[in-house]
N, C-alpha and C positions, 0 to 999 in steps of 0.2 A: 765882048764880055766872055770871060772864061767859064768853062763848065766845071762844076764841083766834082772832084774825083773821090771824095771820101777821105778818111783819116790816112795820113802818111806814116804814122807810127805803126811799125810792123806788129808789135805786141797787141796794140788796140785793134788793129784790123783782124788779127787771128782770134782775139776774144769775141769780136762781133760775129765772125763766121761760126765759131763754136757755139755761141748763144743761139744762132738761127738753127743750127743742126740739132741742138738739144730741144729746142722748141718743137721742131717737127717730129723728133723721135718720141718725146714724152707727151706731145699734144698739149703743151702748156703755153698759153699766150703771154704769160709773164715774161718769158725770156725774149720773145719777139719785141715786146714793148721796150725792154731794157736795151736791146740791140739798136732799136730805132733811136732811143735817146742818146746812146753813145756815139751814133753816127753824126750827131750835130757838131757844129764847130765848138771849140773850147769856150768861147765867150758865151754861147747859148746853153751850155751844159749846166746842170743843177749845182748850186753851192748852198749847202744847208748847214746851219749852226746847230750845236748840240741842244740848245734850249728848245728848239722846235721839235726835235726828235723826242726829248723828254716830255713835252706837252702832249703830243699826239700818239705816242706808242704806249702800249700796255706792258706790264711785267711779263717777261718770257717771250715777247714777240721779236721778230727780226726786222730791223729798219734797213731798207735798201735804198741807197742814194746813187743814181747813175751819173755821178759827177764827183764833187769833192765835199768832204765833211770838214767844217771849220770849228774852231774851239770856243766860240762865244757861248757861255752857259756851262751847266753841270748836268750830269746824269746821276740820279739817285736810284733808279730802278735798274734791275738786271736786264739790260737790253743788248742783244747782239747787233752790232752795226756793221753793215756791209757797204762798201763803196769802191769806186774806181781808184780814188786816192784820198788821203787824209793829210791834214796839217799835222805837224809834229806834236803840238800841244793837245790836239783833239784825241789822238791815239792814246795818250796817257790819261786823259780824263774819263774815258769810257769805262763803266763798271763791268760790263759784260765782255764779250769778245769783239775785237776789231778784225774783220775778215775782208778778203778781197772777193770780187765777184766770182772769180774762178774757183775759189775755195767753197763758196756757197753752192755753186753748180755741182760739185762733187758730193757735198754733205746733204743737200736738199734738192735733188733734181726735179721733184714735183712742185716745188715752190710753196709749200704749206707754211702758214703763219708768217707771211712776208707782207710788209707794208711799204709801199713805194713813196719816197719823198722827192719832190721836185722844187 
């Protein structure tokens, strides 16, 4: 049996490293949790539809998906959605901003008003 070596995508591996560094620097466990979720295999990573984000997120909150956002459903609230990747249709249906995890790290290093979806 082979040993798991982690993600082979260089950009993803760098993102995980940066998340761990930010978690230690800012003392915010949110970033450690996201790094741990991104280390999982692609098949085990979160896939969340927009209707689920709409149902559980409040207006003005940030929805963080450590995986992919899919386009099933609509958003009526102004919610900023942050994810590792988006489907093409999902990006266009979001009423707020569609950000990458790296952009959120720069804008909100303390992780305030962030809700994780898995």
